[in-house]
C-alpha positions, 0 to 999 in steps of 0.5 A: 057684600060685607059680612057681620063684623067688618070694621069701619078701618077694613071698609075704608081700606077697601074703599081706598083700594077701589079708588086706586085701582079704578085711577090706575085703570084710567091712566092706563087706558088714557096712556094706550090711547094717546100713545096708541094714536100718537105718531110714535107708533105709525107704521113708517116703513114696510119691507117685503120680502120672497117676491119672485112672481108676485108683484109689490102691488099685488101684495100691497093691496092685500095688506089691510094696512098703509103707511101712516096707520097705527103700528097697534092697529096692524092686524098680523093675522088678518094680513097673513090670511088675505096674503095666503088666500093669493094663489102664489102665496104658500105662506107669509109672516108679518114682522112688527118692529117698534120704529115704525117698521113692518116686515112681511116675509112670502114664501111662494109656491114653487111650479113644478109642471104644467096641466092642459085645461084646454087644447093650447091652454095650461094651468101652471100647478105647484108641487102641493097641486095648487093651481097657480095660473090659468089659461097659459097659451105660451107655458114656461118650460116645465113637465106636461101632463094632459088628460087631467081635469083641472 
């Protein structure tokens, strides 16, 4: 690793620099573990915006985190993917803020038509063709399509 002609002074400098880098790494790791697991960065409040058809319980079941969890452990991408897997959710945005606040902004699909699935049952369909609900026997007042396999 060392080349011919390296002086003891250069070797001592490299050794000191290596020790300082190791100390800084250990200190930063310890600080992350202490702060990341302390109550200072806990999820203290969750605000959900944009619910019209979904209930708060349906959304909360797909968070992947809860009050009291570490704010650093909130996986925004995983939570967004789980929420966007719900039939009514068109898009979801998860915002973490200092002070323990997590905001969940949901944009729901807009139902535009009903498709007959059986002689007396209807499926609610969004403008992108997403099936929102199936088996409605008393559907809302929307345009009705029949002869389509849903």
